[in-house]
N, CA, C and O atoms as a GROMACS GRO file, in nm:
protein
  292
    1MET      N    1  -9.967  -2.428 -22.096
    1MET     CA    2  -9.978  -2.341 -21.992
    1MET      C    3  -9.959  -2.414 -21.839
    1MET      O    4 -10.046  -2.499 -21.819
    2SER      N    5  -9.891  -2.402 -21.762
    2SER     CA    6  -9.886  -2.484 -21.685
    2SER      C    7 -10.019  -2.425 -21.558
    2SER      O    8 -10.091  -2.325 -21.561
    3GLU      N    9 -10.009  -2.542 -21.453
    3GLU     CA   10 -10.119  -2.484 -21.319
    3GLU      C   11 -10.050  -2.404 -21.236
    3GLU      O   12  -9.927  -2.410 -21.229
    4ALA      N   13 -10.112  -2.334 -21.176
    4ALA     CA   14 -10.042  -2.248 -21.064
    4ALA      C   15  -9.964  -2.290 -20.938
    4ALA      O   16 -10.030  -2.379 -20.887
    5PRO      N   17  -9.871  -2.271 -20.876
    5PRO     CA   18  -9.847  -2.359 -20.744
    5PRO      C   19  -9.945  -2.384 -20.630
    5PRO      O   20 -10.022  -2.291 -20.605
    6TRP      N   21  -9.950  -2.456 -20.584
    6TRP     CA   22  -9.988  -2.499 -20.473
    6TRP      C   23 -10.064  -2.391 -20.347
    6TRP      O   24 -10.175  -2.362 -20.302
    7TRP      N   25  -9.904  -2.354 -20.326
    7TRP     CA   26  -9.952  -2.164 -20.309
    7TRP      C   27 -10.019  -2.089 -20.294
    7TRP      O   28 -10.059  -2.039 -20.188
    8LEU      N   29 -10.056  -2.056 -20.447
    8LEU     CA   30 -10.077  -1.972 -20.508
    8LEU      C   31 -10.286  -1.988 -20.522
    8LEU      O   32 -10.364  -1.892 -20.519
    9GLU      N   33 -10.311  -2.089 -20.531
    9GLU     CA   34 -10.441  -2.154 -20.538
    9GLU      C   35 -10.491  -2.151 -20.377
    9GLU      O   36 -10.420  -2.160 -20.277
   10SER      N   37 -10.636  -2.137 -20.386
   10SER     CA   38 -10.719  -2.079 -20.271
   10SER      C   39 -10.680  -2.221 -20.150
   10SER      O   40 -10.623  -2.324 -20.186
   11GLY      N   41 -10.718  -2.199 -20.033
   11GLY     CA   42 -10.717  -2.331 -19.998
   11GLY      C   43 -10.804  -2.332 -19.857
   11GLY      O   44 -10.912  -2.273 -19.862
   12PRO      N   45 -10.776  -2.377 -19.767
   12PRO     CA   46 -10.874  -2.418 -19.687
   12PRO      C   47 -10.904  -2.323 -19.548
   12PRO      O   48 -10.995  -2.347 -19.469
   13GLU      N   49 -10.806  -2.205 -19.537
   13GLU     CA   50 -10.771  -2.136 -19.418
   13GLU      C   51 -10.845  -2.034 -19.464
   13GLU      O   52 -10.860  -2.056 -19.584
   14THR      N   53 -10.908  -1.919 -19.431
   14THR     CA   54 -10.993  -1.839 -19.435
   14THR      C   55 -10.901  -1.752 -19.372
   14THR      O   56 -10.830  -1.785 -19.277
   15CYS      N   57 -10.905  -1.613 -19.441
   15CYS     CA   58 -10.846  -1.461 -19.393
   15CYS      C   59 -10.947  -1.417 -19.304
   15CYS      O   60 -11.065  -1.414 -19.337
   16GLN      N   61 -10.887  -1.369 -19.148
   16GLN     CA   62 -11.021  -1.297 -19.066
   16GLN      C   63 -11.021  -1.162 -19.145
   16GLN      O   64 -11.135  -1.116 -19.138
   17PHE      N   65 -10.940  -1.081 -19.216
   17PHE     CA   66 -10.949  -0.991 -19.238
   17PHE      C   67 -11.016  -0.903 -19.401
   17PHE      O   68 -11.079  -0.801 -19.431
   18CYS      N   69 -10.949  -1.029 -19.472
   18CYS     CA   70 -11.036  -0.975 -19.607
   18CYS      C   71 -11.095  -1.079 -19.660
   18CYS      O   72 -11.170  -1.063 -19.757
   19LEU      N   73 -11.070  -1.218 -19.600
   19LEU     CA   74 -11.221  -1.306 -19.645
   19LEU      C   75 -11.143  -1.417 -19.743
   19LEU      O   76 -11.202  -1.522 -19.770
   20ARG      N   77 -11.013  -1.391 -19.793
   20ARG     CA   78 -10.974  -1.451 -19.853
   20ARG      C   79 -10.917  -1.620 -19.844
   20ARG      O   80 -10.834  -1.646 -19.757
   21THR      N   81 -10.956  -1.713 -19.922
   21THR     CA   82 -10.863  -1.842 -19.853
   21THR      C   83 -10.732  -1.832 -19.893
   21THR      O   84 -10.679  -1.766 -19.981
   22PHE      N   85 -10.678  -1.932 -19.790
   22PHE     CA   86 -10.527  -1.945 -19.832
   22PHE      C   87 -10.515  -2.052 -19.765
   22PHE      O   88 -10.612  -2.108 -19.714
   23HIS      N   89 -10.357  -2.109 -19.754
   23HIS     CA   90 -10.305  -2.208 -19.797
   23HIS      C   91 -10.205  -2.191 -19.625
   23HIS      O   92 -10.114  -2.108 -19.623
   24TYR      N   93 -10.234  -2.275 -19.492
   24TYR     CA   94 -10.186  -2.224 -19.365
   24TYR      C   95 -10.016  -2.230 -19.363
   24TYR      O   96  -9.942  -2.178 -19.281
   25GLU      N   97  -9.984  -2.304 -19.469
   25GLU     CA   98  -9.846  -2.254 -19.506
   25GLU      C   99  -9.750  -2.178 -19.582
   25GLU      O  100  -9.627  -2.181 -19.589
   26ALA      N  101  -9.870  -2.088 -19.654
   26ALA     CA  102  -9.857  -1.986 -19.715
   26ALA      C  103  -9.847  -1.876 -19.603
   26ALA      O  104  -9.752  -1.798 -19.618
   27GLY      N  105  -9.937  -1.852 -19.480
   27GLY     CA  106  -9.979  -1.735 -19.438
   27GLY      C  107  -9.866  -1.733 -19.271
   27GLY      O  108  -9.787  -1.816 -19.226
   28TYR      N  109  -9.903  -1.624 -19.229
   28TYR     CA  110  -9.860  -1.584 -19.128
   28TYR      C  111  -9.957  -1.579 -19.019
   28TYR      O  112 -10.076  -1.609 -19.030
   29HIS      N  113  -9.888  -1.530 -18.893
   29HIS     CA  114  -9.944  -1.492 -18.755
   29HIS      C  115  -9.859  -1.403 -18.710
   29HIS      O  116  -9.736  -1.398 -18.710
   30CYS      N  117  -9.964  -1.316 -18.662
   30CYS     CA  118  -9.937  -1.188 -18.565
   30CYS      C  119  -9.824  -1.194 -18.465
   30CYS      O  120  -9.815  -1.296 -18.398
   31ILE      N  121  -9.750  -1.115 -18.451
   31ILE     CA  122  -9.674  -1.140 -18.317
   31ILE      C  123  -9.744  -1.128 -18.193
   31ILE      O  124  -9.732  -1.199 -18.093
   32TYR      N  125  -9.809  -1.041 -18.211
   32TYR     CA  126  -9.908  -0.981 -18.056
   32TYR      C  127 -10.026  -1.066 -18.031
   32TYR      O  128 -10.050  -1.113 -17.920
   33CYS      N  129 -10.099  -1.086 -18.133
   33CYS     CA  130 -10.201  -1.128 -18.098
   33CYS      C  131 -10.286  -1.308 -18.175
   33CYS      O  132 -10.395  -1.363 -18.158
   34ASP      N  133 -10.151  -1.343 -18.262
   34ASP     CA  134 -10.140  -1.481 -18.297
   34ASP      C  135 -10.202  -1.539 -18.382
   34ASP      O  136 -10.186  -1.656 -18.420
   35ARG      N  137 -10.308  -1.430 -18.433
   35ARG     CA  138 -10.402  -1.452 -18.587
   35ARG      C  139 -10.334  -1.459 -18.718
   35ARG      O  140 -10.244  -1.398 -18.775
   36PRO      N  141 -10.429  -1.577 -18.747
   36PRO     CA  142 -10.343  -1.618 -18.882
   36PRO      C  143 -10.396  -1.493 -18.988
   36PRO      O  144 -10.508  -1.443 -18.980
   37ILE      N  145 -10.325  -1.464 -19.058
   37ILE     CA  146 -10.326  -1.362 -19.171
   37ILE      C  147 -10.286  -1.414 -19.335
   37ILE      O  148 -10.184  -1.479 -19.362
   38CYS      N  149 -10.345  -1.388 -19.395
   38CYS     CA  150 -10.302  -1.412 -19.546
   38CYS      C  151 -10.227  -1.326 -19.611
   38CYS      O  152 -10.247  -1.205 -19.615
   39PRO      N  153 -10.110  -1.405 -19.682
   39PRO     CA  154  -9.995  -1.291 -19.756
   39PRO      C  155 -10.056  -1.155 -19.786
   39PRO      O  156  -9.985  -1.056 -19.763
   40ALA      N  157 -10.152  -1.141 -19.823
   40ALA     CA  158 -10.224  -0.968 -19.894
   40ALA      C  159 -10.241  -0.933 -19.777
   40ALA      O  160 -10.251  -0.812 -19.796
   41CYS      N  161 -10.253  -0.948 -19.656
   41CYS     CA  162 -10.317  -0.866 -19.525
   41CYS      C  163 -10.172  -0.862 -19.460
   41CYS      O  164 -10.172  -0.759 -19.394
   42VAL      N  165 -10.091  -0.903 -19.451
   42VAL     CA  166  -9.977  -0.959 -19.345
   42VAL      C  167  -9.919  -0.782 -19.366
   42VAL      O  168  -9.918  -0.722 -19.474
   43ALA      N  169  -9.880  -0.733 -19.243
   43ALA     CA  170  -9.805  -0.599 -19.228
   43ALA      C  171  -9.688  -0.641 -19.191
   43ALA      O  172  -9.702  -0.749 -19.134
   44ALA      N  173  -9.538  -0.597 -19.195
   44ALA     CA  174  -9.405  -0.656 -19.158
   44ALA      C  175  -9.331  -0.544 -19.182
   44ALA      O  176  -9.295  -0.483 -19.282
   45ARG      N  177  -9.315  -0.529 -19.033
   45ARG     CA  178  -9.210  -0.431 -19.054
   45ARG      C  179  -9.034  -0.475 -19.028
   45ARG      O  180  -8.967  -0.522 -18.936
   46PHE      N  181  -9.010  -0.421 -19.185
   46PHE     CA  182  -8.911  -0.453 -19.209
   46PHE      C  183  -8.741  -0.427 -19.176
   46PHE      O  184  -8.650  -0.443 -19.258
   47ASP      N  185  -8.733  -0.401 -19.091
   47ASP     CA  186  -8.624  -0.355 -18.976
   47ASP      C  187  -8.586  -0.505 -18.899
   47ASP      O  188  -8.476  -0.561 -18.897
   48THR      N  189  -8.726  -0.553 -18.832
   48THR     CA  190  -8.684  -0.667 -18.766
   48THR      C  191  -8.823  -0.800 -18.796
   48THR      O  192  -8.882  -0.872 -18.715
   49ARG      N  193  -8.836  -0.787 -18.952
   49ARG     CA  194  -8.881  -0.902 -19.018
   49ARG      C  195  -9.005  -0.970 -18.910
   49ARG      O  196  -9.042  -1.088 -18.911
   50ASP      N  197  -9.047  -0.881 -18.835
   50ASP     CA  198  -9.193  -0.912 -18.742
   50ASP      C  199  -9.308  -0.867 -18.866
   50ASP      O  200  -9.308  -0.784 -18.956
   51THR      N  201  -9.406  -0.973 -18.817
   51THR     CA  202  -9.538  -0.987 -18.906
   51THR      C  203  -9.657  -0.969 -18.790
   51THR      O  204  -9.666  -1.026 -18.681
   52LEU      N  205  -9.765  -0.847 -18.865
   52LEU     CA  206  -9.875  -0.811 -18.785
   52LEU      C  207  -9.974  -0.806 -18.883
   52LEU      O  208  -9.978  -0.788 -19.005
   53CYS      N  209 -10.050  -0.826 -18.796
   53CYS     CA  210 -10.206  -0.829 -18.864
   53CYS      C  211 -10.253  -0.698 -18.886
   53CYS      O  212 -10.202  -0.609 -18.818
   54PRO      N  213 -10.338  -0.669 -18.966
   54PRO     CA  214 -10.381  -0.511 -19.026
   54PRO      C  215 -10.442  -0.435 -18.822
   54PRO      O  216 -10.403  -0.337 -18.758
   55GLU      N  217 -10.536  -0.530 -18.795
   55GLU     CA  218 -10.575  -0.435 -18.639
   55GLU      C  219 -10.432  -0.381 -18.545
   55GLU      O  220 -10.418  -0.274 -18.486
   56CYS      N  221 -10.351  -0.477 -18.555
   56CYS     CA  222 -10.215  -0.434 -18.466
   56CYS      C  223 -10.154  -0.365 -18.510
   56CYS      O  224 -10.087  -0.299 -18.429
   57HIS      N  225 -10.137  -0.334 -18.652
   57HIS     CA  226 -10.023  -0.286 -18.709
   57HIS      C  227 -10.084  -0.156 -18.720
   57HIS      O  228 -10.006  -0.070 -18.759
   58GLU      N  229 -10.218  -0.112 -18.692
   58GLU     CA  230 -10.260   0.025 -18.700
   58GLU      C  231 -10.301   0.090 -18.548
   58GLU      O  232 -10.337   0.202 -18.513
   59GLU      N  233 -10.277  -0.036 -18.474
   59GLU     CA  234 -10.280   0.016 -18.317
   59GLU      C  235 -10.130   0.053 -18.307
   59GLU      O  236 -10.104   0.160 -18.252
   60GLU      N  237 -10.054  -0.004 -18.342
   60GLU     CA  238  -9.890   0.025 -18.311
   60GLU      C  239  -9.826   0.181 -18.423
   60GLU      O  240  -9.725   0.249 -18.404
   61LYS      N  241  -9.947   0.197 -18.548
   61LYS     CA  242  -9.865   0.318 -18.561
   61LYS      C  243 -10.040   0.407 -18.511
   61LYS      O  244 -10.096   0.484 -18.590
   62CYS      N  245 -10.072   0.389 -18.433
   62CYS     CA  246 -10.171   0.500 -18.359
   62CYS      C  247 -10.059   0.534 -18.236
   62CYS      O  248 -10.016   0.649 -18.221
   63HIS      N  249 -10.020   0.434 -18.157
   63HIS     CA  250  -9.924   0.422 -18.044
   63HIS      C  251  -9.837   0.533 -18.070
   63HIS      O  252  -9.833   0.620 -17.983
   64GLU      N  253  -9.775   0.547 -18.158
   64GLU     CA  254  -9.633   0.607 -18.225
   64GLU      C  255  -9.658   0.710 -18.272
   64GLU      O  256  -9.560   0.785 -18.284
   65GLN      N  257  -9.796   0.766 -18.322
   65GLN     CA  258  -9.769   0.924 -18.345
   65GLN      C  259  -9.849   0.969 -18.206
   65GLN      O  260  -9.867   1.090 -18.195
   66ASP      N  261  -9.898   0.887 -18.100
   66ASP     CA  262  -9.957   0.934 -17.979
   66ASP      C  263  -9.806   0.990 -17.900
   66ASP      O  264  -9.787   1.098 -17.845
   67THR      N  265  -9.714   0.880 -17.918
   67THR     CA  266  -9.619   0.912 -17.776
   67THR      C  267  -9.507   1.002 -17.881
   67THR      O  268  -9.430   1.080 -17.827
   68GLY      N  269  -9.504   0.984 -18.027
   68GLY     CA  270  -9.379   1.109 -18.107
   68GLY      C  271  -9.288   1.000 -18.092
   68GLY      O  272  -9.179   1.056 -18.090
   69HIS      N  273  -9.270   0.894 -18.083
   69HIS     CA  274  -9.178   0.790 -18.132
   69HIS      C  275  -9.194   0.671 -18.096
   69HIS      O  276  -9.276   0.629 -18.013
   70GLU      N  277  -9.083   0.588 -18.182
   70GLU     CA  278  -9.106   0.439 -18.196
   70GLU      C  279  -9.054   0.384 -18.100
   70GLU      O  280  -8.936   0.395 -18.068
   71GLU      N  281  -9.180   0.286 -18.017
   71GLU     CA  282  -9.096   0.214 -17.879
   71GLU      C  283  -9.208   0.051 -17.918
   71GLU      O  284  -9.302   0.032 -17.995
   72GLU      N  285  -9.151  -0.017 -17.841
   72GLU     CA  286  -9.180  -0.166 -17.819
   72GLU      C  287  -9.298  -0.200 -17.744
   72GLU      O  288  -9.300  -0.167 -17.626
   73ARG      N  289  -9.406  -0.266 -17.796
   73ARG     CA  290  -9.476  -0.288 -17.739
   73ARG      C  291  -9.457  -0.366 -17.607
   73ARG      O  292  -9.554  -0.391 -17.536
   0.00000   0.00000   0.00000
């Protein structure tokens, strides 16, 4: 059996949301707050391919529910 690819192994970065370790090159950054996000925690808007952290994603959902429609931040 071969070893797992480097990007699937634990890395030096720690996700601020789930505390998993990951490789910086395999992670994402939130478009609003610019915090690093591991691949497991990233929330994506598929229509624009934007990546959001869990906190900003939750804020965006709450804002959309309050206004009753989608609106850019």
